[in-house]
C-alpha positions in Angstrom: 35.7 12.7 -31.2 33.3 13.9 -33.9 30.3 16.2 -32.9 28.0 13.3 -34.0 29.7 10.8 -31.8 29.9 13.2 -28.9 26.2 13.7 -29.3 25.4 10.1 -29.0 27.7 9.6 -26.1 26.0 12.5 -24.2 22.6 11.1 -25.0 23.6 7.7 -23.5 25.0 9.3 -20.4 21.7 11.3 -20.0 19.7 8.1 -20.7 21.7 6.0 -18.2 21.5 8.7 -15.4 17.7 9.0 -16.0 17.3 5.1 -15.8 19.4 4.9 -12.6 17.4 7.8 -11.1 14.2 6.1 -11.9 15.4 2.8 -10.6 16.5 4.3 -7.3 13.3 6.2 -6.7 12.0 5.7 -3.2 12.5 7.2 0.3 15.5 9.6 0.2 18.7 8.7 2.1 19.3 10.7 5.3 22.5 12.2 6.4 22.0 11.6 10.1 21.3 8.6 12.3 17.6 9.5 12.6 15.2 12.5 12.1 13.6 14.0 15.2 10.9 16.7 15.2 11.8 17.3 18.9 14.2 20.1 19.6 15.3 18.9 23.0 16.9 15.6 24.1 15.0 12.3 23.2 15.0 9.0 24.9 14.0 5.5 23.9 10.3 6.4 24.1 10.8 8.2 20.8 11.6 4.9 19.2 8.8 2.9 20.7 5.3 2.5 19.3 2.5 1.0 21.3 -0.4 1.3 18.9 -0.4 -2.5 18.1 -0.9 -3.6 21.8 -4.6 -3.9 21.0 -3.6 -7.0 18.7 -2.1 -9.1 21.4 -4.6 -8.8 24.3 -8.3 -9.6 24.6 -9.9 -8.2 21.5 -13.4 -6.8 20.8 -14.7 -7.5 17.3 -14.2 -4.6 15.0 -17.5 -2.8 14.1 -16.3 -2.6 10.5 -15.8 -5.6 8.3 -12.1 -4.7 7.5 -9.8 -2.6 9.7 -6.3 -1.2 9.2 -3.9 -0.1 12.0 -0.8 1.7 10.7 2.6 2.4 11.9 3.9 4.9 9.3 5.8 8.0 9.9 2.5 9.9 10.6 1.7 7.6 13.5 5.3 6.8 14.5 7.5 9.8 13.7 10.8 8.1 14.3 10.3 6.1 11.2 10.8 9.2 9.1 13.8 8.6 6.9 14.1 4.8 7.9 12.4 3.4 4.8 10.2 1.1 6.7 6.7 0.8 8.1 4.0 -1.7 9.3 0.3 -2.2 9.0 -2.1 -4.6 10.6 -5.0 -5.9 8.5 -8.0 -7.2 10.5 -10.7 -9.0 8.4 -14.0 -10.1 9.7 -15.7 -13.2 8.0 -16.6 -12.4 4.3 -14.7 -9.1 4.1 -12.2 -7.6 1.7 -9.5 -5.0 1.3 -10.5 -3.8 -2.1 -8.1 -3.5 -5.0 -5.5 -0.8 -4.3 -2.0 0.3 -4.9 1.1 1.4 -2.8 2.9 3.8 -5.0 6.0 4.0 -3.0 6.8 0.5 -1.8 6.3 -3.2 -2.1 4.2 -4.9 0.5 5.2 -8.2 2.4 2.2 -9.7 4.1 2.4 -12.3 6.8 -0.8 -14.0 7.7 -1.0 -14.4 11.5 -4.4 -15.9 11.8 -7.1 -17.4 9.5 -6.9 -17.7 5.7 -6.8 -15.1 2.9 -7.2 -15.2 -0.8 -4.7 -12.6 -2.2 -3.8 -11.5 -5.7 -2.2 -8.8 -7.8 -2.2 -7.9 -11.5 1.0 -7.1 -13.4 1.5 -4.5 -16.1 0.7 -7.1 -18.8 -2.7 -7.7 -17.0 -1.7 -11.2 -15.8 -3.5 -12.1 -12.5 -1.4 -13.9 -9.8 -3.6 -15.4 -7.0 -2.9 -17.6 -3.9 -4.9 -18.9 -1.0 -2.8 -18.3 2.2 -2.8 -20.2 5.3 -1.7 -19.1 8.8 2.1 -18.6 8.8 2.3 -17.9 5.0 4.0 -14.9 3.5 3.1 -13.2 0.2 4.7 -10.2 -1.5 2.9 -7.6 -3.6 5.2 -5.9 -5.9 5.6 -2.1 -5.7 3.0 0.0 -7.5 0.9 -3.0 -8.8 -2.9 -3.4 -8.1 -3.5 -6.0 -5.4 -6.3 -7.2 -3.0 -6.9 -9.4 0.0 -10.2 -11.3 0.7 -11.2 -13.3 3.7 -13.7 -15.7 2.0 -14.3 -17.7 5.2 -18.0 -17.1 6.3 -17.2 -17.8 10.1 -13.5 -17.2 11.0 -11.8 -13.7 11.1 -8.3 -13.3 9.7 -5.3 -11.2 10.8 -2.3 -10.1 8.8 0.7 -8.0 9.4 2.2 -6.1 6.4 5.7 -4.6 6.2 6.7 -1.9 3.7 10.0 -0.5 2.4 8.9 3.0 2.8 8.1 5.1 5.9 5.1 6.4 3.9 4.1 3.7 1.2 0.8 5.5 0.4 -2.4 3.8 -0.5 -4.6 4.5 -3.5 -8.0 2.6 -3.3 -9.2 2.1 -6.8 -12.9 1.9 -5.9 -12.8 4.9 -3.6 -10.5 6.9 -6.1 -12.9 6.2 -9.0 -16.2 6.5 -7.4 -15.8 8.9 -4.5 -14.1 11.7 -6.1 -15.2 14.4 -8.6 -14.2 12.5 -11.8 -16.9 13.2 -14.3 -19.7 10.7 -14.7 -19.3 10.9 -18.4 -15.6 10.1 -18.2 -16.3 7.1 -16.0 -19.0 5.9 -18.2 -16.8 6.0 -21.3 -13.9 4.3 -19.4 -16.0 1.5 -18.2 -18.0 1.1 -21.4 -21.3 1.7 -19.7 -23.8 4.5 -19.1 -24.0 7.4 -16.7 -27.0 5.9 -14.6 -24.9 2.8 -14.0 -22.0 5.0 -12.7 -24.3 7.0 -10.5 -25.6 3.9 -8.9 -22.0 2.7 -8.2 -21.3 6.0 -6.6 -24.2 5.8 -4.3 -22.4 3.0 -2.4 -19.6 5.5 -1.6 -21.7 8.4 -0.6 -22.4 7.2 3.1 
């Protein structure tokens, strides 16, 4: 094999390995049945999470328009290494889960109560939207910007979301852009507006 051919073959091998590595990015595989932070014996309580009981009994209206209850490895340590987590999304009338991203997982949403307008934007800036009714499922692909809106002015909505990661992560675009230390000048240039407009937008996130 000539040096030039060998170089091409090695380049292809490196490219293929890199592509496979990127494609398989996600929660790492574990070499044990489960991961326990407890040094002594564990029982079934370690694998039980009771934080969602508030969803199935008599409920008091949430003081906030939109509320999330999570069951990730932070709240439920036995999920560590299992590549799965849950969240409940509670929407009061006319409330929204603003545009956001889950960098480590797709989201499979099941609408338990009410109706929701949902949507995501792909990497070509195409918007996919749907109005969901009770019992519907909708998938938000991994890493894409998406949102949920309860447009009903009277009825609340409740959804359960499943994730293929024990820690899917959430990046809220409004909060990340307007409630961090990104320069007003940078944001004004990015949004093709002026600094006073950016400062007015930031006021809504300062409380």
